[in-house]
N, C-alpha and C positions, 0 to 999 in steps of 0.2 A: 794180679800184677805183682811185680817184684820192685824192690827199691835199690838204686845204685848207692855206692858209698857216699855220693853227694846228696842223697835224699830224694832223688827224682823217681817218681813212679814210672816204671817201664813195663813193656809187655813180657820181657824175658830177662832172666838173671844175667848179669855181666859184671865185670870188674872195673868198668870205666868210671872216672870221676867226672860227673856232669853237673852243670849248674842246677841248683835246687829249683824246683817248681812246685807251687801250691797245687793241691788237689781241688777239684770243684766242690763247692762254689768258691772260685778264686776272687781275690780283691785286686790282684795285679797280674800282669802277664796274660791279659784277656785276649782271646781270639774271637773276633766278631765276624761271622760268616755272612756273606750276601748271597741270597738265592735269587737268581734272575730268571727263574722259570725252569728249574731242573725237573725232569719227569719224576713223578711221585715215587716210583719204585727205585729209581736210581738214588733219589734223595733219601729214602728209607734205608737203603743199603749203606750209603755213605755215612749216615748218622749212626747206624748200628756198629760200623767198624771204627769210626773216628769221632764219635760223639764225646768221648772223654777229653778230646782236645778243643771242644767247642764251648764257648761261654755265652754266646748270644747269636741268634739268627735274625737277620733282617731280610724280609721279603722286599726286594728292591723296588724303588720308586712306586709305581701303581700296579705292579704285577699281581698283587693280592686280589684285585678285582677281576682278573681274567684267568686265574688259576682254578680249573674246574675241580680239582681234588685238594683244595687248600686244607680242608678239615682233616684229610688223611695225614698231611704233613704236620699240622699242629698236634695231632694225636701222637705221632711218632716223637715229637719233641717233648710233649708232656710226659710220655712214658719214660723218657730218658732224663727228665728233669732239666731240660734246656729251655731257657726263656726265649721269647721271640717278640718281634715288633714289625710294624709296617714301615715302609720307607718314608722319610720326611717329605718327599715330593708329593705323596698322597695326602699328607697333612696339609701341605700348601694348597693343593687343589680344593680341598674342602674350605680352607680359609678364603681363597679367592672367590668362592661362590657363597660365602657367608653361611656355611652349613657345618660349622664346627661341631655342633651337637650331633650331627649325623656321623661325623668321624668318631666321636666318643662312643656312640651306639655301636658302630662297626667294631671298634676295639673290644668293647664289652662282649659283643656277640661271639667273637672269636677268642675270648678270654686271654687277650694279650696282656702279659704282665708289664711290658714296657711300651712306651710310646716315644717317638722321635719328634722333636720340635725344631724346625729349621726355617730359614728365610733365604735359601740359596737361589731361588728363582723369582719369587714374588717380592713386591715392595712391602715389607713388613718391618715397622719401626722396632727399635730395641725395646721400647716401653711396652708395645703390644706383645712382642715376643715374650718378654718377661711375664706379662699377665697370663699368657697361655701356659707357660711353664708352671707358674704358681698354681693355677687352677687344676691342671692335669696332675700335678704332683700330689694332690690330695687323694688321688685314686690309683695312679700308676707310678711306676718308676720311670722318670723322665730322663732321656738322653737328648741333649741338644746338639746342634751342629753349627759351626761357625765357618764362614767362607762362602763365596758365590760360585755357582756353576759356570757362569759366563766369565771367561778368562780376562778380557779387558776390564770388566767391572771389578773382578777380584784383585787385579794388580793395582787398582787405585786404593785398595784397602791397606792402610799403612800398618806397620807392626804394632804401633800403639793402639790403633783401632781394633786389631785382632785381640790384643791383650785385654782391652776394655770389654769387648764382646764376650770373651771367655769368662772374665770376672763377673760380668752382669748375669750371665746365664747360671753360673754356679750359685751366685747370691740369690737368684730367683727360685732355686730349688732343683736345678738339674743335678743328677747324680754324677754324670760325666759329660764331657764335651768332646765331640768328634771334630777333628780338624779336616776340613774338606780337601779331597784330592780328585774326586769323581772316580768312576769305575775305570776310566782311561788313564788316570794318573796324569792329567794334563790341565788341571786348574787348581785354584785354591792355594795350597802350600807348594804346588808344582807349577812350573812354567809350561807354555804350550808344547814345548819339545820334550816334556817329561822330566826335565831337570828339577831337582828339589831346590826350593828357595831356602838355602841353608842359613842365610842371615836372618830370615824371618823365624825359622825354627829356633835358632840360638836366642833371639830376643824373647821368644815365648818361654823357652826353658830357663832363662835368666830372670823371668818375672816372678818367680817364687811359687808357682803352682806345684801342688803335689802331682807328680806324674801319674799317680794312680787315677787321677781325675781326668786325664787326657787320653783320647783314643786317636791314634795317628792312622789315617786311611793309607793303606799300603797295598794296592792291588797287584803289584808286580814284585819280582824278586829283588830288583835294585832298591826299591823303597823299603821292603821288608828287611833286607840286609843292613841298610843304613840305620834304621831305628833300633834294631837289635844290638848293633854295635855302639850306637851313640847313647841310647837311653839304658840299654841293658837287656839281657835275655827275657826279662819280664816286662818289657814294653807292651802297652796295650795296642793291638793292631786291628784295624777295621778294613772292610771291603775285601776280605779274604774269600777267594773262590773255593767252593767245596772240594774241588779237585786238588787244591794246594794245601790241604790241612796237614798232611804228613810232611810235606816239604817245609812248611813254615816251622813246624815243631823241630825239625832237624836243624834249621837255622838257629833257633833258640838254644839248642843243646850243643852246638858246635859239631854236628854230625854231617855237615855239608861243607864242601870246599871253601865256600865264601866266608865261613866263620870258624873253620877247623883250627887254624893256627893263630888267628888274630886275637889280640886282647881287645876288650871293649874300648871304644874311643873315649877320650877324656870327657868328663862331665861338662866342661866348658871349653869350647874350641878356642883357637887363637883369635886374636883381635882382627886378623885379616879377613876372616869369614864374615865379620859384622857388616861389611860393605855389600855383600852379595845377597841382596834382598830380592 
């Protein structure tokens, strides 16, 4: 790899001034990929070509239990030094059946470095969630998720409740907190029509959290562009499809029309966005 004048590692020499990007293992500007059942050979080829852009792979919801060549995929990731975890929905299924030890055994068996703890579907209190985070953090790197998958339920969650939930999860031992948007970008931090709840995002950003600790689910270009411009090129982005890896990196670097000429949005939006929750 070559480095641009801005310090970014790139495939080929060039004279462009690009935003600086950390090499892996990164502490910011993370790209979290979601695998929803990609064929194993396509998965391997994608990681071989673009693995340098990937910081974590999540095997979405419960797909790990129906993926026949899961061990091939995890072997590819281990060879490339890319950590992985199973989706939080799978964790919730084990919790719902009171079989959490079975979940832990499954993660151990597949040598998962990370686990996700969420309560997006089941009725799991904040205190029980914190207990699971504390217990699992003794063995794994824990990433939690805040927000509900059911949109009406999620809209009832006030900004202050979002902030409290994020703070509780970090205090319990979560290394980072994912802000729910679903794979469709239509719940959690988004409205049913896909529009971002900008007022909610602004309240969260004003709450004093280190943005390195927040992962914004951004499954589509509109969301990806917003967070790259609002938080910066090194915003942590989640729910990125494998096919979008190069596209997301070009958004970060200003190599796509959406971010080519625009300066990053200000750190604090104007007060009129505060009402749009």
